C-alpha positions as a Python dict, from the first residue, in 0.01 Angstrom:
ca = {
    (1, 'M'): (0, 0, 0),
    (2, 'K'): (-22, 378, -38),
    (3, 'K'): (307, 416, 152),
    (4, 'I'): (487, 185, -92),
    (5, 'L'): (359, 382, -395),
    (6, 'K'): (473, 710, -240),
    (7, 'T'): (821, 575, -182),
    (8, 'Q'): (851, 461, -545),
    (9, 'Q'): (745, 806, -671),
    (10, 'I'): (1018, 970, -465),
    (11, 'R'): (1274, 730, -615),
    (12, 'Y'): (1162, 810, -971),
    (13, 'V'): (1188, 1187, -912),
    (14, 'S'): (1534, 1146, -758),
    (15, 'F'): (1656, 936, -1051),
    (16, 'G'): (1516, 1200, -1294),
    (17, 'I'): (1700, 1488, -1122),
    (18, 'L'): (2023, 1285, -1111),
    (19, 'G'): (1992, 1206, -1481),
    (20, 'L'): (1943, 1570, -1573),
    (21, 'L'): (2250, 1666, -1370),
    (22, 'L'): (2466, 1399, -1535),
    (23, 'G'): (2346, 1510, -1881),
    (24, 'W'): (2433, 1869, -1810),
    (25, 'L'): (2782, 1772, -1693),
    (26, 'I'): (2840, 1546, -1996),
    (27, 'F'): (2708, 1764, -2272),
    (28, 'H'): (2809, 2109, -2135),
    (29, 'T'): (3115, 2252, -2325),
    (30, 'P'): (3382, 2500, -2193),
    (31, 'S'): (3290, 2745, -2471),
    (32, 'K'): (2941, 2764, -2329),
    (33, 'M'): (3084, 2823, -1985),
    (34, 'A'): (3287, 3114, -2120),
    (35, 'D'): (2962, 3280, -2221),
    (36, 'T'): (2867, 3306, -1857),
    (37, 'V'): (3181, 3502, -1766),
    (38, 'A'): (3089, 3858, -1675),
    (39, 'V'): (3202, 4141, -1900),
    (40, 'G'): (3520, 4306, -1773),
    (41, 'K'): (3680, 3987, -1630),
    (42, 'V'): (4051, 3954, -1699),
    (43, 'E'): (4186, 3651, -1884),
    (44, 'K'): (4552, 3562, -1903),
    (45, 'T'): (4685, 3476, -2245),
    (46, 'A'): (4964, 3237, -2340),
    (47, 'E'): (5282, 3301, -2141),
    (48, 'I'): (5568, 3474, -2319),
    (49, 'W'): (5925, 3507, -2190),
    (50, 'T'): (6135, 3825, -2238),
    (51, 'C'): (6463, 3988, -2134),
    (52, 'A'): (6456, 4276, -1888),
    (53, 'M'): (6746, 4444, -2071),
    (54, 'H'): (6623, 4370, -2425),
    (55, 'P'): (6241, 4376, -2422),
    (56, 'Q'): (6227, 4318, -2798),
    (57, 'I'): (6317, 3955, -2731),
    (58, 'R'): (6012, 3722, -2713),
    (59, 'M'): (6030, 3346, -2652),
    (60, 'H'): (5763, 3083, -2591),
    (61, 'E'): (5965, 2905, -2323),
    (62, 'P'): (6213, 3006, -2049),
    (63, 'G'): (6584, 3032, -2117),
    (64, 'K'): (6861, 3289, -2162),
    (65, 'C'): (6864, 3608, -2368),
    (66, 'P'): (7057, 3551, -2693),
    (67, 'I'): (7199, 3905, -2671),
    (68, 'C'): (7321, 3943, -2313),
    (69, 'A'): (7271, 3587, -2174),
    (70, 'M'): (7053, 3712, -1889),
    (71, 'Q'): (6785, 3480, -1757),
    (72, 'L'): (6451, 3543, -1926),
    (73, 'V'): (6155, 3650, -1715),
    (74, 'P'): (5786, 3581, -1783),
    (75, 'L'): (5605, 3855, -1968),
    (76, 'K'): (5259, 3902, -1825),
    (77, 'Q'): (5004, 3978, -2096),
    (78, 'Y'): (4648, 4053, -2008),
    (79, 'T'): (4343, 4133, -2214),
    (80, 'Q'): (4037, 4305, -2072),
    (81, 'S'): (3703, 4354, -2235),
    (82, 'G'): (3641, 4720, -2317),
    (83, 'M'): (4003, 4824, -2239),
    (84, 'D'): (4232, 4980, -2501),
    (85, 'P'): (4494, 4713, -2587),
    (86, 'A'): (4762, 4986, -2623),
    (87, 'A'): (4703, 5122, -2272),
    (88, 'I'): (4941, 5055, -1983),
    (89, 'H'): (4769, 4942, -1666),
    (90, 'L'): (4951, 4996, -1336),
    (91, 'T'): (4839, 4915, -988),
    (92, 'K'): (4822, 5198, -738),
    (93, 'E'): (5120, 5049, -554),
    (94, 'A'): (5326, 5026, -875),
    (95, 'A'): (5244, 5388, -972),
    (96, 'Q'): (5341, 5506, -625),
    (97, 'L'): (5664, 5307, -632),
    (98, 'A'): (5751, 5452, -975),
    (99, 'N'): (5679, 5804, -841),
    (100, 'V'): (5426, 5871, -1117),
    (101, 'Q'): (5267, 6215, -1092),
    (102, 'T'): (5016, 6377, -1328),
    (103, 'T'): (4902, 6729, -1416),
    (104, 'K'): (4598, 6856, -1605),
    (105, 'V'): (4658, 7030, -1937),
    (106, 'S'): (4541, 7391, -1940),
    (107, 'H'): (4562, 7722, -2125),
    (108, 'R'): (4828, 7942, -1966),
    (109, 'H'): (5060, 8230, -2048),
    (110, 'P'): (5409, 8093, -1985),
    (111, 'E'): (5714, 8315, -1994),
    (112, 'K'): (6046, 8233, -2150),
    (113, 'E'): (6338, 8369, -1952),
    (114, 'L'): (6637, 8464, -2164),
    (115, 'R'): (6974, 8526, -2005),
    (116, 'L'): (7176, 8767, -2217),
    (117, 'Y'): (7536, 8882, -2187),
    (118, 'G'): (7682, 9205, -2317),
    (119, 'K'): (7892, 9515, -2258),
    (120, 'V'): (7857, 9884, -2186),
    (121, 'Q'): (7950, 10094, -2490),
    (122, 'A'): (7967, 10467, -2556),
    (123, 'D'): (7672, 10617, -2742),
    (124, 'E'): (7796, 10649, -3100),
    (125, 'R'): (7584, 10961, -3148),
    (126, 'L'): (7778, 11140, -2872),
    (127, 'L'): (8127, 11067, -3008),
    (128, 'Q'): (8317, 11366, -3149),
    (129, 'N'): (8662, 11441, -3288),
    (130, 'Q'): (8857, 11750, -3189),
    (131, 'V'): (9039, 11863, -3504),
    (132, 'A'): (9296, 12130, -3589),
    (133, 'F'): (9123, 12413, -3776),
    (134, 'I'): (9457, 12559, -3886),
    (135, 'P'): (9779, 12393, -4008),
    (136, 'G'): (10089, 12426, -3790),
    (137, 'R'): (10317, 12280, -3525),
    (138, 'I'): (10201, 12163, -3180),
    (139, 'E'): (10395, 12383, -2937),
    (140, 'K'): (10226, 12249, -2623),
    (141, 'L'): (9955, 11997, -2529),
    (142, 'L'): (9742, 12103, -2234),
    (143, 'V'): (9553, 11768, -2227),
    (144, 'N'): (9812, 11489, -2222),
    (145, 'F'): (9636, 11158, -2154),
    (146, 'T'): (9329, 10959, -2239),
    (147, 'G'): (9048, 10942, -1986),
    (148, 'E'): (9082, 11307, -1891),
    (149, 'S'): (8757, 11503, -1858),
    (150, 'I'): (8728, 11823, -2058),
    (151, 'Q'): (8470, 12099, -2082),
    (152, 'K'): (8346, 12291, -2383),
    (153, 'G'): (8570, 12595, -2446),
    (154, 'Q'): (8866, 12449, -2253),
    (155, 'K'): (9214, 12503, -2402),
    (156, 'L'): (9354, 12179, -2537),
    (157, 'A'): (9673, 12275, -2723),
    (158, 'I'): (9888, 12568, -2841),
    (159, 'V'): (9980, 12571, -3211),
    (160, 'Y'): (10229, 12781, -3408),
    (161, 'S'): (10088, 12844, -3754),
    (162, 'P'): (10261, 13054, -4024),
    (163, 'E'): (9930, 13065, -4214),
    (164, 'M'): (9760, 13219, -3910),
    (165, 'V'): (10038, 13479, -3881),
    (166, 'T'): (9984, 13572, -4247),
    (167, 'A'): (9608, 13591, -4196),
    (168, 'Q'): (9655, 13828, -3900),
    (169, 'Q'): (9884, 14052, -4103),
    (170, 'E'): (9617, 14066, -4373),
    (171, 'M'): (9366, 14165, -4109),
    (172, 'V'): (9589, 14445, -3977),
    (173, 'E'): (9634, 14586, -4328),
    (174, 'A'): (9260, 14552, -4401),
    (175, 'V'): (9178, 14759, -4093),
    (176, 'K'): (9365, 15054, -4246),
    (177, 'T'): (9137, 15046, -4553),
    (178, 'K'): (8824, 14957, -4358),
    (179, 'L'): (8638, 15269, -4473),
    (180, 'T'): (8748, 15272, -4835),
    (181, 'Q'): (8751, 14894, -4896),
    (182, 'P'): (8506, 14733, -4648),
    (183, 'E'): (8477, 14415, -4855),
    (184, 'I'): (8847, 14332, -4804),
    (185, 'Y'): (8811, 14403, -4432),
    (186, 'E'): (8512, 14172, -4395),
    (187, 'A'): (8682, 13896, -4596),
    (188, 'A'): (8994, 13908, -4377),
    (189, 'K'): (8781, 13904, -4064),
    (190, 'E'): (8572, 13609, -4189),
    (191, 'K'): (8888, 13411, -4264),
    (192, 'L'): (8993, 13440, -3900),
    (193, 'R'): (8646, 13332, -3786),
    (194, 'Q'): (8664, 13020, -4003),
    (195, 'W'): (8990, 12929, -3836),
    (196, 'K'): (8805, 12944, -3503),
    (197, 'L'): (8972, 13259, -3374),
    (198, 'A'): (8749, 13402, -3102),
    (199, 'E'): (8567, 13734, -3160),
    (200, 'K'): (8742, 13895, -2865),
    (201, 'E'): (9077, 13793, -3010),
    (202, 'I'): (8982, 13943, -3348),
    (203, 'L'): (8876, 14271, -3182),
    (204, 'A'): (9199, 14280, -2979),
    (205, 'L'): (9402, 14229, -3296),
    (206, 'E'): (9203, 14504, -3472),
    (207, 'K'): (9264, 14754, -3191),
    (208, 'S'): (9626, 14674, -3106),
    (209, 'G'): (9757, 14554, -3440),
    (210, 'K'): (9976, 14309, -3247),
    (211, 'I'): (10009, 13972, -3423),
    (212, 'Q'): (10003, 13648, -3216),
    (213, 'T'): (10247, 13380, -3329),
    (214, 'N'): (10080, 13102, -3124),
    (215, 'V'): (9711, 13018, -3137),
    (216, 'D'): (9503, 12828, -2877),
    (217, 'I'): (9290, 12529, -2982),
    (218, 'V'): (8982, 12505, -2761),
    (219, 'S'): (8739, 12214, -2714),
    (220, 'N'): (8412, 12225, -2902),
    (221, 'T'): (8240, 11971, -2670),
    (222, 'T'): (8225, 11828, -2318),
    (223, 'G'): (8325, 11471, -2247),
    (224, 'I'): (8604, 11222, -2186),
    (225, 'V'): (8917, 11189, -2398),
    (226, 'V'): (8910, 10833, -2529),
    (227, 'A'): (9207, 10873, -2766),
    (228, 'R'): (9494, 11120, -2814),
    (229, 'R'): (9629, 11131, -3168),
    (230, 'V'): (9915, 11388, -3147),
    (231, 'N'): (10224, 11469, -2944),
    (232, 'T'): (10410, 11791, -2873),
    (233, 'G'): (10615, 11896, -3176),
    (234, 'D'): (10394, 11722, -3433),
    (235, 'Y'): (10300, 11910, -3749),
    (236, 'V'): (9929, 11890, -3820),
    (237, 'A'): (9730, 11976, -4128),
    (238, 'Q'): (9400, 12157, -4130),
    (239, 'G'): (9133, 11903, -4023),
    (240, 'S'): (9377, 11661, -3852),
    (241, 'V'): (9224, 11478, -3555),
    (242, 'L'): (9387, 11575, -3227),
    (243, 'Y'): (9156, 11401, -2976),
    (244, 'E'): (8860, 11163, -2977),
    (245, 'I'): (8604, 11270, -2717),
    (246, 'A'): (8304, 11074, -2584),
    (247, 'D'): (8011, 11210, -2389),
    (248, 'L'): (7926, 10939, -2133),
    (249, 'T'): (7620, 11102, -1977),
    (250, 'H'): (7424, 10850, -2189),
    (251, 'V'): (7556, 10505, -2282),
    (252, 'W'): (7449, 10198, -2477),
    (253, 'I'): (7412, 9847, -2340),
    (254, 'L'): (7481, 9600, -2622),
    (255, 'F'): (7369, 9239, -2560),
    (256, 'D'): (7453, 8937, -2775),
    (257, 'A'): (7144, 8740, -2882),
    (258, 'Y'): (7173, 8406, -3062),
    (259, 'E'): (6953, 8320, -3358),
    (260, 'S'): (6736, 8093, -3142),
    (261, 'D'): (6667, 8382, -2901),
    (262, 'L'): (6560, 8639, -3161),
    (263, 'P'): (6194, 8519, -3197),
    (264, 'F'): (6143, 8602, -2828),
    (265, 'I'): (6286, 8955, -2841),
    (266, 'Q'): (6077, 9249, -2960),
    (267, 'K'): (6148, 9619, -2977),
    (268, 'G'): (6027, 9779, -2653),
    (269, 'D'): (6078, 9471, -2433),
    (270, 'K'): (6213, 9540, -2085),
    (271, 'I'): (6549, 9393, -1987),
    (272, 'S'): (6675, 9405, -1629),
    (273, 'F'): (7052, 9381, -1596),
    (274, 'S'): (7327, 9392, -1339),
    (275, 'V'): (7693, 9495, -1342),
    (276, 'Q'): (7966, 9343, -1128),
    (277, 'A'): (8092, 9692, -1041),
    (278, 'L'): (7751, 9777, -887),
    (279, 'P'): (7672, 9480, -658),
    (280, 'G'): (7313, 9455, -541),
    (281, 'E'): (7191, 9713, -793),
    (282, 'T'): (6958, 9613, -1078),
    (283, 'L'): (6903, 9847, -1371),
    (284, 'T'): (6629, 9832, -1634),
    (285, 'G'): (6611, 9945, -1994),
    (286, 'S'): (6398, 9899, -2305),
    (287, 'V'): (6510, 9739, -2628),
    (288, 'M'): (6559, 10029, -2870),
    (289, 'F'): (6724, 9848, -3159),
    (290, 'I'): (6772, 9491, -3285),
    (291, 'D'): (7056, 9442, -3529),
    (292, 'P'): (6909, 9323, -3862),
    (293, 'V'): (7234, 9143, -3955),
    (294, 'I'): (7385, 8837, -3786),
    (295, 'D'): (7756, 8856, -3711),
    (296, 'P'): (7914, 8590, -3939),
    (297, 'L'): (8187, 8505, -3686),
    (298, 'N'): (8005, 8452, -3357),
    (299, 'R'): (7652, 8410, -3502),
    (300, 'V'): (7484, 8669, -3279),
    (301, 'A'): (7283, 8986, -3329),
    (302, 'K'): (7329, 9295, -3113),
    (303, 'I'): (7041, 9408, -2891),
    (304, 'R'): (7072, 9773, -2784),
    (305, 'L'): (6949, 9952, -2474),
    (306, 'E'): (6996, 10327, -2416),
    (307, 'I'): (7063, 10421, -2053),
    (308, 'S'): (7115, 10750, -1873),
    (309, 'N'): (7448, 10743, -1688),
    (310, 'P'): (7456, 11012, -1420),
    (311, 'G'): (7787, 11025, -1239),
    (312, 'G'): (7952, 10801, -1498),
    (313, 'K'): (7893, 10481, -1298),
    (314, 'L'): (7863, 10275, -1616),
    (315, 'K'): (8191, 10270, -1801),
    (316, 'P'): (8253, 10143, -2155),
    (317, 'E'): (8359, 9775, -2181),
    (318, 'M'): (8199, 9678, -1849),
    (319, 'F'): (8036, 9332, -1864),
    (320, 'V'): (7663, 9314, -1795),
    (321, 'T'): (7422, 9025, -1744),
    (322, 'G'): (7060, 9076, -1848),
    (323, 'I'): (6732, 8889, -1797),
    (324, 'L'): (6444, 8920, -2044),
    (325, 'K'): (6106, 8755, -1984),
    (326, 'S'): (5892, 8719, -2291),
    (327, 'T'): (5608, 8519, -2442),
    (328, 'P'): (5554, 8533, -2820),
    (329, 'V'): (5216, 8685, -2903),
    (330, 'Q'): (5116, 8391, -3125),
    (331, 'F'): (5155, 8143, -2834),
    (332, 'R'): (4986, 8333, -2551),
    (333, 'D'): (4668, 8120, -2547),
    (334, 'N'): (4795, 7771, -2629),
    (335, 'L'): (4783, 7457, -2420),
    (336, 'V'): (5084, 7422, -2192),
    (337, 'V'): (5238, 7117, -2023),
    (338, 'P'): (5543, 7092, -1798),
    (339, 'R'): (5862, 7021, -1987),
    (340, 'S'): (5922, 6708, -1779),
    (341, 'S'): (5610, 6543, -1925),
    (342, 'V'): (5746, 6534, -2283),
    (343, 'L'): (5968, 6250, -2408),
    (344, 'W'): (6171, 6328, -2720),
    (345, 'T'): (6266, 6047, -2954),
    (346, 'G'): (6449, 6256, -3213),
    (347, 'K'): (6162, 6262, -3465),
    (348, 'R'): (5864, 6241, -3234),
    (349, 'S'): (5751, 6405, -2912),
    (350, 'I'): (5524, 6197, -2691),
    (351, 'V'): (5340, 6224, -2360),
    (352, 'Y'): (5152, 5969, -2153),
    (353, 'V'): (4786, 6055, -2093),
    (354, 'K'): (4597, 5915, -1797),
    (355, 'L'): (4274, 5753, -1916),
    (356, 'P'): (3962, 5843, -1713),
    (357, 'G'): (3703, 5603, -1576),
    (358, 'S'): (3936, 5351, -1412),
    (359, 'A'): (3986, 5276, -1044),
    (360, 'E'): (4357, 5215, -1100),
    (361, 'P'): (4603, 5423, -1307),
    (362, 'V'): (4580, 5350, -1681),
    (363, 'F'): (4800, 5541, -1925),
    (364, 'K'): (4829, 5563, -2302),
    (365, 'M'): (5100, 5708, -2522),
    (366, 'R'): (5003, 6016, -2723),
    (367, 'E'): (5212, 6183, -2993),
    (368, 'V'): (5202, 6565, -2976),
    (369, 'E'): (5323, 6856, -3185),
    (370, 'L'): (5533, 7100, -2986),
    (371, 'G'): (5575, 7473, -3013),
    (372, 'P'): (5864, 7657, -2845),
    (373, 'V'): (5996, 7551, -2506),
    (374, 'L'): (5939, 7839, -2264),
    (375, 'G'): (6134, 7788, -1945),
    (376, 'A'): (5995, 7486, -1761),
    (377, 'D'): (5690, 7462, -1990),
    (378, 'C'): (5623, 7338, -2343),
    (379, 'I'): (5367, 7485, -2583),
    (380, 'I'): (5136, 7217, -2729),
    (381, 'L'): (5018, 7290, -3083),
    (382, 'S'): (4819, 6969, -3131),
    (383, 'G'): (4766, 6626, -2977),
    (384, 'L'): (4607, 6719, -2643),
    (385, 'K'): (4282, 6870, -2520),
    (386, 'D'): (4213, 7108, -2235),
    (387, 'G'): (4152, 6918, -1910),
    (388, 'E'): (4333, 6597, -2007),
    (389, 'E'): (4573, 6459, -1748),
    (390, 'V'): (4934, 6386, -1849),
    (391, 'V'): (5224, 6224, -1663),
    (392, 'T'): (5468, 6492, -1547),
    (393, 'R'): (5696, 6279, -1330),
    (394, 'G'): (5783, 5917, -1387),
    (395, 'A'): (5711, 5925, -1762),
    (396, 'F'): (6022, 5715, -1829),
    (397, 'N'): (5901, 5454, -1582),
    (398, 'V'): (5563, 5435, -1756),
    (399, 'D'): (5740, 5407, -2091),
    (400, 'A'): (5959, 5127, -1957),
    (401, 'A'): (5647, 4939, -1848),
    (402, 'A'): (5503, 4986, -2199),
    (403, 'Q'): (5818, 4845, -2357),
    (404, 'L'): (5821, 4542, -2129),
    (405, 'E'): (5456, 4473, -2210),
    (406, 'G'): (5524, 4507, -2582),
    (407, 'K'): (5298, 4810, -2624),
    (408, 'P'): (5353, 5137, -2814),
    (409, 'S'): (5629, 5341, -2650),
    (410, 'M'): (5887, 5606, -2731),
    (411, 'M'): (6105, 5338, -2888),
    (412, 'S'): (5828, 5187, -3099),
    (413, 'Q'): (5528, 5362, -3245),
    (414, 'D'): (5341, 5049, -3356),
    (415, 'A'): (5261, 4727, -3175),
    (416, 'P'): (5177, 4445, -3420),
    (417, 'Q'): (4999, 4132, -3302),
    (418, 'S'): (5182, 3799, -3288),
    (419, 'D'): (5025, 3473, -3169),
    (420, 'G'): (4750, 3660, -2985),
    (421, 'V'): (5005, 3861, -2781),
    (422, 'T'): (5064, 4235, -2824),
    (423, 'L'): (5427, 4282, -2922),
    (424, 'S'): (5634, 4598, -2959),
    (425, 'H'): (5813, 4687, -3280),
    (426, 'P'): (6077, 4590, -3372),
    (427, 'V'): (6031, 4254, -3196),
    (428, 'T'): (6214, 3930, -3245),
    (429, 'L'): (5990, 3640, -3147),
    (430, 'I'): (6253, 3372, -3106),
    (431, 'E'): (6155, 3009, -3142),
    (432, 'N'): (6495, 2865, -3050),
    (433, 'A'): (6845, 2979, -2960),
    (434, 'S'): (6977, 2928, -3311),
    (435, 'T'): (6785, 3234, -3443),
    (436, 'K'): (7016, 3522, -3542),
    (437, 'A'): (7072, 3777, -3259),
    (438, 'Y'): (7199, 4135, -3259),
    (439, 'K'): (7506, 4245, -3066),
    (440, 'H'): (7499, 4536, -2824),
    (441, 'L'): (7782, 4785, -2888),
    (442, 'T'): (7884, 5112, -2720),
    (443, 'I'): (8095, 5388, -2877),
    (444, 'K'): (8219, 5717, -2730),
    (445, 'V'): (8104, 6002, -2960),
    (446, 'S'): (8166, 6376, -2901),
    (447, 'G'): (7871, 6616, -2911),
    (448, 'N'): (7675, 6872, -2710),
    (449, 'C'): (7303, 6902, -2777),
    (450, 'E'): (6986, 6753, -2928),
    (451, 'Q'): (7095, 6853, -3278),
    (452, 'C'): (7413, 6651, -3222),
    (453, 'R'): (7206, 6355, -3105),
    (454, 'D'): (6989, 6361, -3418),
    (455, 'R'): (7294, 6390, -3643),
    (456, 'I'): (7484, 6107, -3468),
    (457, 'E'): (7189, 5868, -3458),
    (458, 'L'): (7105, 5941, -3823),
    (459, 'A'): (7464, 5876, -3934),
    (460, 'A'): (7486, 5552, -3737),
    (461, 'G'): (7142, 5434, -3852),
    (462, 'S'): (7237, 5487, -4216),
    (463, 'V'): (7492, 5206, -4196),
    (464, 'N'): (7360, 4872, -4322),
    (465, 'G'): (7338, 4626, -4033),
    (466, 'V'): (7259, 4880, -3759),
    (467, 'K'): (6929, 4792, -3600),
    (468, 'S'): (6905, 5077, -3347),
    (469, 'A'): (7119, 5371, -3228),
    (470, 'K'): (7070, 5578, -2914),
    (471, 'W'): (7310, 5857, -2805),
    (472, 'S'): (7302, 6055, -2481),
    (473, 'A'): (7457, 6400, -2431),
    (474, 'D'): (7510, 6329, -2059),
    (475, 'D'): (7776, 6059, -2098),
    (476, 'R'): (7833, 6095, -2476),
    (477, 'I'): (7791, 5719, -2521),
    (478, 'L'): (7623, 5576, -2832),
    (479, 'H'): (7438, 5249, -2771),
    (480, 'L'): (7397, 5029, -3079),
    (481, 'E'): (7231, 4702, -3176),
    (482, 'I'): (7414, 4566, -3481),
    (483, 'D'): (7429, 4260, -3705),
    (484, 'E'): (7798, 4161, -3697),
    (485, 'S'): (7763, 3977, -4026),
    (486, 'L'): (7683, 4307, -4203),
    (487, 'T'): (7887, 4576, -4026),
    (488, 'N'): (8137, 4650, -3749),
    (489, 'S'): (8246, 4929, -3514),
    (490, 'D'): (8500, 5084, -3754),
    (491, 'V'): (8248, 5130, -4035),
    (492, 'I'): (7998, 5292, -3799),
    (493, 'Q'): (8259, 5523, -3642),
    (494, 'L'): (8378, 5636, -3984),
    (495, 'A'): (8021, 5724, -4090),
    (496, 'I'): (7971, 5925, -3770),
    (497, 'A'): (8304, 6109, -3814),
    (498, 'Q'): (8205, 6206, -4168),
    (499, 'S'): (7894, 6375, -4023),
    (500, 'G'): (8112, 6604, -3806),
    (501, 'H'): (8154, 6420, -3472),
    (502, 'D'): (8474, 6274, -3330),
    (503, 'T'): (8467, 5909, -3222),
    (504, 'E'): (8707, 5686, -3032),
    (505, 'K'): (8895, 5594, -3350),
    (506, 'F'): (8822, 5865, -3609),
    (507, 'K'): (8832, 6245, -3601),
    (508, 'A'): (8579, 6449, -3796),
    (509, 'P'): (8725, 6650, -4089),
    (510, 'D'): (8785, 7015, -3994),
    (511, 'E'): (8590, 7147, -4292),
    (512, 'V'): (8285, 6944, -4183),
    (513, 'Y'): (8322, 7032, -3813),
    (514, 'K'): (8345, 7408, -3880),
    (515, 'K'): (8011, 7402, -4062),
    (516, 'L'): (7826, 7272, -3752),
    (517, 'P'): (7596, 7517, -3566),
    (518, 'E'): (7748, 7716, -3280),
    (519, 'C'): (7577, 7503, -3015),
    (520, 'C'): (7726, 7184, -3164),
    (521, 'L'): (8092, 7293, -3151),
    (522, 'Y'): (8239, 7061, -2886),
    (523, 'R'): (8612, 7125, -2947),
    (524, 'K'): (8665, 7401, -2691),
}
């Protein structure tokens, strides 16, 4: 009897446990189950389809891209608790495959290396003219060609001068009345001195009374004849230039510095330079003068060095190549990043910062304000902190991943939400194939530099119907996304030509082209 009661109790307990289990299964809801998911678990959102070539395209079902007809691929969107939704998460394998490398931001003293070109010139302070102190006729030139070296006191020419003959006769007559009329004697003697007649010649004339018909012109300096202005038989007036003479024991080195280089050049800076005529030899000089006026034709200012020139090795008009290393004083303690880490979008400069505290690489776009570019480094004025880690290689690959995931990138600063999925801007979330699509267009546009790029993209973007414009100086191709119902290639090309850049169909007006900066002049 006791055995039967025990068996019944076991059955009741079993039925009770089974009932509780069935009740839990029936009345338990999925939302309650979600509460038991641990924080940090990854959940996959609704699947979105995109184009690998046009990541702004978003569709809720597979198909073909309405722009290029490529097969759409699934866009993987993930959300993670505690993770920044704008961050780009890469696996270690993906970061290694994309060759992503990072560097810590730090305070450094970078140097900007300027390469300057110039010429050797004679020192203007050592240029002299040899003039005729008396009027007359050149009977003979003793120095006949330019480039000849002369010494101070050397005879340069023989001149016949009637005025000198008259002055000598006056001197001879004044000697006779030297005791009774000393003033006339001294005046006649002084006249000969002013005409550069030597004292020994005056004394000889006083003693002998013999008048010389020809007078020697002697050099008043030492140097090189750089120009000869007279020939034998020429009549010259008093003060006429016979020779131009340059002293080349000291010379100037004049470098051309463009406007963009001037902030990095200070008086006293050292410049090392080389000359093709002196292979293997490097000379050094200090900046003694910076031209305060820009040449209106070639848009440069002259930078002057003063160099001793023993032996005359440096000759005027020789070409020289100089190197100046400088860091502006106001930027000597700023944060510095490698130039390769910065992506320029025309208006913005961005870097990708590696977020700490994650086992796998996680990056986020950061907009920064740049100072000058010094060699391979960029000065950071704001946007980064000391010790932060930025992508220095593979930044374009990280940006491409951001664009494909619809997150902020160099092409889109904001990422609005759409249907619970983070989308890049501008984004076209297409519901069906009948939605209006933009056409991709390429145009050949002439240009040289970043200023050209900004000008071209601005001109193209000002045309109604142009969605995006991207120009590259490497291949000079402008990539456009346009609405064909609002504009066409001819309208866009005409707008670009009016801004100063030749296109495939239109040439920029000469008056507009000539006003472009020196670095933008592509017609060479």
